C-alpha positions as CSV (number, residue, x, y, z in Angstrom):
1,M,52.1,33.3,7.4
2,T,53.1,30.1,9.2
3,R,50.9,31.1,12.1
4,L,48.0,31.8,9.8
5,L,48.4,28.5,8.0
6,A,48.6,26.7,11.4
7,W,45.4,28.6,12.6
8,L,43.6,27.6,9.4
9,A,44.7,24.0,9.7
10,G,43.6,23.9,13.3
11,T,40.2,25.5,12.5
12,L,39.6,23.0,9.8
13,L,40.6,20.1,12.1
14,V,38.2,21.3,14.8
15,L,35.4,21.7,12.2
16,G,36.1,18.2,10.8
17,L,36.0,16.7,14.3
18,A,32.8,18.5,15.0
19,A,31.2,17.3,11.8
20,G,32.4,13.8,12.5
21,G,31.0,14.1,16.1
22,L,27.6,15.2,14.7
23,L,27.6,12.4,12.2
24,L,28.4,9.8,14.9
25,A,25.7,11.3,17.2
26,A,23.1,11.0,14.3
27,L,23.9,7.3,13.7
28,D,23.2,4.3,15.9
29,S,24.3,0.7,15.9
30,K,20.7,-0.5,16.6
31,P,17.4,0.4,15.0
32,L,14.9,2.4,17.1
33,V,12.1,0.5,15.4
34,E,12.2,-3.3,14.7
35,R,9.1,-4.9,13.1
36,S,7.8,-6.4,9.9
37,E,6.0,-4.6,7.2
38,T,2.9,-6.8,7.6
39,I,-0.5,-5.1,7.6
40,S,-3.0,-6.8,9.9
41,Q,-6.6,-7.8,9.1
42,A,-7.7,-5.5,11.9
43,A,-6.0,-2.5,10.1
44,V,-7.9,-3.3,6.9
45,N,-11.1,-3.5,8.8
46,Q,-10.4,-0.2,10.6
47,A,-9.6,1.5,7.3
48,R,-12.8,0.3,5.7
49,W,-14.8,1.6,8.7
50,L,-13.0,4.9,8.7
51,F,-13.7,5.5,5.0
52,H,-17.3,4.4,5.4
53,T,-17.9,6.9,8.2
54,N,-16.0,9.7,6.5
55,D,-16.8,8.9,2.8
56,P,-15.7,12.1,1.0
57,R,-18.3,11.6,-1.7
58,R,-21.0,12.3,0.9
59,L,-19.4,15.3,2.6
60,Q,-20.4,18.8,1.9
61,A,-18.0,21.7,1.5
62,G,-17.2,23.3,4.8
63,E,-18.8,20.5,6.8
64,A,-17.2,20.1,10.2
65,R,-16.5,16.6,11.3
66,R,-15.1,14.8,14.3
67,T,-13.7,11.3,13.8
68,V,-11.9,8.7,15.9
69,I,-8.9,7.0,14.3
70,P,-7.4,3.9,15.9
71,A,-3.7,4.5,16.8
72,A,-2.9,1.0,15.4
73,L,-4.2,2.0,12.0
74,V,-1.9,5.1,11.9
75,D,1.0,3.0,13.3
76,E,0.7,0.3,10.6
77,G,0.1,2.9,7.9
78,I,3.3,4.9,8.6
79,N,5.3,1.7,9.0
80,Y,4.1,0.6,5.5
81,L,5.0,4.0,4.0
82,A,8.4,3.8,5.6
83,G,9.0,0.4,4.1
84,R,7.9,1.5,0.7
85,S,9.6,4.9,0.5
86,L,12.6,4.5,2.8
87,R,13.1,0.8,3.1
88,G,12.9,1.3,6.8
89,R,10.5,0.9,9.7
90,S,8.3,3.3,11.6
91,A,6.1,3.4,14.6
92,L,3.6,5.7,16.4
93,V,3.8,6.0,20.2
94,L,1.0,7.9,22.0
95,G,1.7,9.9,25.2
96,E,-0.6,11.8,27.5
97,D,-0.7,14.9,25.3
98,T,1.8,14.0,22.6
99,A,2.3,11.6,19.8
100,E,5.8,10.6,18.7
101,I,6.6,9.2,15.2
102,R,9.8,7.0,15.1
103,V,11.6,6.0,12.0
104,S,14.6,3.7,11.5
105,S,16.4,3.1,8.3
106,R,19.6,1.1,7.8
107,L,22.4,2.7,5.8
108,P,23.5,1.0,2.6
109,L,26.6,-1.3,3.1
110,L,27.0,-0.3,6.8
111,P,25.7,-1.9,10.0
112,L,24.5,1.5,11.1
113,Y,21.0,3.0,11.4
114,L,19.5,6.5,11.0
115,N,17.0,6.8,13.8
116,A,14.7,9.8,13.8
117,R,11.9,11.0,16.1
118,A,9.3,13.8,15.7
119,T,6.9,14.7,18.5
120,F,3.5,16.4,17.9
121,R,1.4,18.0,20.7
122,E,-2.3,17.8,20.9
123,G,-4.4,20.9,20.8
124,P,-6.4,23.2,18.5
125,G,-5.1,24.1,15.0
126,E,-3.1,22.2,12.5
127,P,-0.6,19.6,13.6
128,K,2.8,21.1,14.6
129,I,6.1,19.4,15.4
130,V,7.3,20.5,18.9
131,A,10.4,18.3,19.2
132,A,12.6,16.3,16.9
133,A,15.9,14.3,17.0
134,I,18.1,12.3,14.7
135,G,19.9,9.7,16.8
136,S,21.0,11.5,20.0
137,L,21.2,14.8,18.1
138,P,18.3,17.2,18.8
139,I,17.0,19.0,15.8
140,P,15.1,22.3,16.1
141,A,11.4,21.6,15.4
142,S,11.3,24.6,13.1
143,L,14.1,23.2,11.0
144,L,12.3,19.9,10.6
145,E,9.1,21.8,9.6
146,T,11.1,23.7,7.0
147,L,12.6,20.5,5.7
148,L,9.2,18.9,5.4
149,E,7.8,21.9,3.5
150,A,10.8,21.8,1.2
151,A,10.4,18.0,0.6
152,M,6.7,18.5,-0.2
153,Q,7.5,21.4,-2.5
154,G,10.2,19.4,-4.2
155,G,7.8,16.4,-4.7
156,G,5.1,18.6,-6.1
157,Y,2.8,18.1,-3.2
158,A,3.0,21.5,-1.5
159,Q,-0.6,22.5,-2.2
160,E,-2.0,19.2,-1.0
161,W,0.2,19.3,2.2
162,T,-1.0,22.8,3.0
163,M,-4.7,22.0,2.4
164,A,-4.6,18.8,4.5
165,R,-3.0,20.5,7.4
166,K,-5.3,23.5,7.3
167,A,-8.3,21.2,7.2
168,V,-7.4,19.8,10.7
169,R,-8.9,22.0,13.4
170,D,-8.2,20.0,16.5
171,L,-6.1,17.0,17.5
172,R,-6.5,14.9,20.7
173,F,-4.6,11.8,21.8
174,E,-6.1,9.1,24.1
175,P,-3.3,6.7,25.0
176,S,-5.4,4.7,27.4
177,R,-7.8,3.9,24.6
178,Q,-5.1,3.9,21.9
179,R,-6.9,6.3,19.6
180,I,-6.6,9.8,18.0
181,I,-9.5,12.2,17.8
182,V,-9.4,14.5,14.8
183,S,-11.7,17.4,14.2
184,Y,-11.6,18.7,10.6
185,V,-13.5,20.8,8.1
186,W,-14.0,19.1,4.7
187,E,-12.6,20.7,1.6
188,P,-13.8,19.0,-1.6
189,A,-10.6,20.1,-3.4
190,L,-8.7,17.6,-1.2
191,L,-10.4,14.7,-3.0
192,D,-9.6,16.2,-6.4
193,R,-6.0,16.8,-5.4
194,A,-5.7,13.2,-4.1
195,R,-6.9,11.9,-7.4
196,S,-4.4,14.1,-9.2
197,I,-1.6,12.6,-7.1
198,A,-2.8,9.1,-7.6
199,F,-3.2,9.5,-11.4
200,K,-1.0,11.9,-13.4
201,P,-2.1,13.0,-16.9
202,D,0.1,10.3,-18.4
203,D,-1.4,7.7,-16.2
204,L,-5.0,8.7,-17.1
205,A,-4.1,8.5,-20.8
206,R,-2.7,4.9,-20.3
207,I,-5.7,3.9,-18.2
208,R,-8.1,5.2,-20.8
209,S,-6.3,3.4,-23.6
210,A,-6.2,0.1,-21.6
211,H,-10.0,0.5,-20.8
212,E,-10.8,1.1,-24.5
213,S,-8.7,-1.9,-25.5
214,L,-10.4,-4.2,-23.0
215,A,-13.8,-2.9,-24.0
216,A,-13.0,-3.8,-27.7
217,L,-11.8,-7.3,-26.6
218,F,-14.9,-8.0,-24.5
219,D,-17.1,-6.9,-27.4
220,H,-16.1,-10.1,-29.2
221,H,-18.0,-12.1,-26.6
222,A,-21.7,-12.4,-25.6
223,P,-22.7,-10.8,-22.3
224,G,-22.2,-13.2,-19.4
225,S,-20.2,-15.7,-21.5
226,P,-17.1,-17.4,-19.9
227,V,-13.8,-16.0,-21.1
228,P,-10.4,-17.5,-20.0
229,L,-8.5,-15.0,-17.9
230,A,-5.2,-16.4,-19.1
231,G,-5.9,-15.3,-22.7
232,V,-7.1,-11.8,-21.6
233,L,-4.0,-11.3,-19.5
234,R,-1.7,-12.2,-22.4
235,T,-3.5,-9.9,-24.8
236,T,-3.7,-6.9,-22.4
237,L,-0.2,-7.2,-20.9
238,N,1.8,-8.2,-23.9
239,I,2.8,-4.6,-24.5
240,N,6.1,-3.4,-25.9
241,G,7.7,0.0,-25.9
242,A,9.4,2.5,-23.6
243,D,6.4,2.7,-21.3
244,Q,5.8,-1.0,-21.1
245,H,5.8,-1.2,-17.3
246,E,3.3,1.7,-16.8
247,N,1.1,0.4,-19.6
248,R,0.9,-3.0,-18.0
249,R,0.1,-1.5,-14.6
250,A,-2.7,0.5,-16.3
251,A,-4.1,-2.6,-18.0
252,L,-4.0,-4.5,-14.7
253,L,-5.8,-1.7,-12.9
254,V,-8.6,-1.7,-15.4
255,L,-9.0,-5.4,-15.1
256,G,-8.8,-5.2,-11.3
257,V,-11.6,-2.6,-11.1
258,F,-13.7,-4.7,-13.5
259,L,-13.3,-7.9,-11.6
260,A,-13.9,-6.1,-8.3
261,E,-17.3,-5.2,-9.8
262,K,-16.7,-1.5,-9.3
263,N,-17.2,1.4,-11.7
264,I,-13.9,3.0,-12.7
265,A,-15.6,6.4,-12.7
266,S,-15.5,6.2,-8.9
267,L,-11.8,6.5,-9.2
268,I,-11.6,8.6,-12.4
269,P,-14.8,10.8,-12.8
270,E,-14.1,11.5,-16.5
271,A,-14.4,7.7,-17.1
272,R,-18.2,8.2,-17.2
273,N,-17.8,9.0,-20.8
274,W,-15.6,6.0,-21.6
275,P,-17.0,2.9,-23.4
276,Q,-18.8,0.5,-21.1
277,L,-17.2,-2.9,-20.5
278,R,-19.4,-5.8,-21.5
279,P,-20.2,-8.0,-18.5
280,V,-18.4,-11.2,-19.4
281,A,-17.3,-13.9,-16.8
282,L,-13.6,-14.1,-16.7
283,M,-12.5,-17.6,-15.6
284,L,-9.4,-19.1,-13.9
285,A,-9.1,-22.7,-12.8
286,G,-12.7,-23.1,-14.1
287,R,-14.0,-20.4,-11.6
288,N,-14.9,-16.8,-11.9
289,D,-14.2,-16.2,-8.2
290,S,-10.6,-17.4,-8.6
291,A,-10.2,-14.9,-11.5
292,Q,-11.5,-12.2,-9.2
293,H,-9.2,-13.0,-6.3
294,F,-6.2,-13.4,-8.6
295,V,-6.6,-10.1,-10.5
296,V,-7.7,-7.9,-7.6
297,S,-4.7,-9.1,-5.5
298,A,-2.3,-8.7,-8.5
299,T,-3.6,-5.1,-9.0
300,L,-3.2,-4.3,-5.3
301,A,0.4,-5.7,-5.3
302,A,1.4,-3.8,-8.5
303,W,-0.1,-0.5,-7.3
304,A,0.1,-0.6,-3.5
305,G,2.4,-3.4,-2.5
306,E,2.4,-7.0,-1.3
307,P,1.5,-6.4,2.4
308,V,-1.6,-4.6,1.4
309,A,-2.7,-7.3,-1.0
310,D,-2.1,-10.1,1.5
311,A,-3.9,-8.3,4.3
312,I,-6.9,-7.5,2.2
313,G,-7.0,-11.1,0.9
314,V,-7.1,-12.6,4.4
315,Y,-9.6,-10.0,5.6
316,K,-11.9,-10.8,2.7
317,E,-11.9,-14.5,3.6
318,M,-12.5,-13.8,7.3
319,A,-15.4,-11.6,6.3
320,D,-16.8,-14.3,4.1
321,A,-16.5,-16.8,7.0
322,R,-18.7,-14.5,9.1
323,H,-21.3,-13.2,6.6
324,G,-20.7,-14.7,3.1
325,S,-19.8,-17.9,1.4
326,G,-17.4,-19.1,4.1
327,F,-13.6,-19.0,4.4
328,S,-11.9,-20.5,1.4
329,F,-8.3,-21.6,1.2
330,A,-8.8,-22.0,-2.6
331,D,-9.6,-18.3,-2.7
332,L,-6.6,-17.5,-0.5
333,A,-4.4,-19.5,-2.9
334,A,-5.7,-17.4,-5.8
335,D,-5.0,-14.2,-3.7
336,R,-1.4,-15.3,-3.1
337,A,-0.9,-16.3,-6.7
338,G,-2.2,-12.9,-7.8
339,T,0.0,-11.1,-5.3
340,R,3.1,-12.8,-6.6
341,F,2.0,-12.1,-10.2
342,G,1.6,-8.4,-9.3
343,E,4.9,-8.3,-7.6
344,L,6.6,-9.7,-10.6
345,L,4.9,-7.2,-12.8
346,G,5.9,-4.4,-10.4
347,R,9.6,-5.2,-10.5
348,Q,9.5,-6.0,-14.3
349,D,10.7,-9.6,-13.8
350,A,12.2,-11.2,-16.9
351,R,10.2,-14.5,-16.2
352,L,6.9,-12.6,-16.7
353,N,8.2,-11.1,-19.9
354,A,9.1,-14.5,-21.3
355,L,5.8,-16.0,-20.2
356,L,3.8,-13.4,-22.0
357,E,5.5,-14.2,-25.3
358,R,3.6,-17.5,-25.6
359,E,0.1,-18.7,-25.0
360,L,-0.8,-18.7,-21.3
361,T,-2.6,-21.5,-19.4
362,D,-4.2,-21.6,-16.0
363,S,-1.4,-23.8,-14.7
364,D,1.0,-21.0,-15.5
365,L,-0.8,-18.6,-13.2
366,I,-2.3,-20.7,-10.3
367,P,-1.5,-24.0,-8.6
368,V,-3.9,-26.8,-8.1
369,I,-6.6,-25.5,-5.7
370,S,-9.4,-28.1,-6.1
371,D,-8.4,-30.0,-3.0
372,L,-8.1,-27.0,-0.6
373,P,-10.8,-26.6,2.1
374,E,-13.6,-24.2,1.3
375,S,-17.0,-22.9,2.5
376,I,-15.8,-22.8,6.2
377,S,-18.2,-21.0,8.4
378,A,-16.9,-18.7,11.2
379,A,-17.9,-21.4,13.8
380,D,-16.2,-24.2,11.9
381,F,-13.1,-22.0,11.3
382,Q,-12.9,-21.4,15.1
383,R,-13.3,-25.1,15.8
384,R,-10.8,-26.3,13.2
385,F,-8.1,-23.5,13.2
386,G,-8.8,-21.2,16.1
387,N,-7.1,-18.2,14.5
388,T,-4.7,-17.3,11.7
389,N,-1.7,-17.9,13.9
390,S,-2.5,-21.5,14.8
391,P,-0.3,-24.4,13.6
392,S,-3.1,-25.9,11.7
393,Y,-3.8,-22.7,9.8
394,R,-0.2,-22.1,9.1
395,Q,0.2,-25.7,7.9
396,L,-2.3,-25.0,5.1
397,T,-0.9,-21.6,4.2
398,A,2.5,-23.1,4.1
399,E,1.2,-25.8,1.6
400,I,-0.1,-23.0,-0.6
401,E,3.3,-21.3,-0.6
402,R,5.0,-24.6,-1.3
403,R,2.8,-25.1,-4.4
404,L,3.5,-21.6,-5.6
405,D,7.2,-22.0,-5.0
406,A,7.1,-25.1,-7.3
407,M,5.7,-23.1,-10.2
408,P,8.2,-21.9,-12.8
409,L,6.8,-18.3,-12.7
410,Y,6.9,-18.0,-8.9
411,K,9.9,-20.1,-8.1
412,P,12.2,-18.3,-5.6
413,E,15.3,-17.0,-7.2
């Protein structure tokens, strides 16, 4: 009996040491990926171009397509997702015939990192993992595939995951040109499934209720008449109850789609039968464009996250400098104010709750913008600022942030 106990104790010790060794092998003292969560203007431009050239609304069922995806777009996209879902960082590295996805996430309360790598090989058929590792510990590719399938199943996305992978017919990597060439066959059900992921039945009910409430509110005003945004925000967001947060996000989404001058039916097909919103002119700081910039950025921040909202805001101003009304730091200030507002709503900040209990004014939402440079053409922008990394540009954006920091609603905690 003594020998048996000794053998059992020894076996448990060996297993414990082995498990400890595996754990140490899986953890690192330094992250494999170090970068910010920022999304560049170039990535926004690339995403718009990719959607335009592969607009699912224009594709036919079974249509075979071949598209080129910039590696930088995938790289920034997976890094953004890692930041949102894992509070980590991620990167894409292209090889001659492989692509490696790297992910780093710091452990809570410990100066240690979980670093993971997964390698895909180019070729015909759906994407397959051919190698994987956590830290210095190799992981069988088949095991990681199984874990991914289980994660998708557990999250309720198994059908979408299978459909998306089967749609891909060929994958090619071109590291010299930093791009990925994807051949796929379009399946319309993918778009329907994507909508179902974005908007659950409860979300649709909230969005419809918010849309109908906004339609009723606008019906009190003549078409084209100016309506203060501050009052509309207080009315639509001053919601109590267990689902307050989700109801507020729904109301903000409806406002954002309206001010972006889009038809909500493009996002939610059944909205074609909802009441039409009367075309009033929402105003902020005496301007309709400030209301547009503020609410659209707030919506993006509340639904997608701050880096997306900031990137799209700067991209919009650069596009205006080239083709539109010119670059506007006043519009950029409205973008940043809206982004901060959306972030507060997203994390259910008590300051926003307190603000919505009283009458809102423009000065509660946006700083003074009347003295900020506007209508700057692309040539003038190049002459005065060079690019968005120049000291002169950063000086003005820092002034915008200073003004926002001085406001009670946006004051850093």
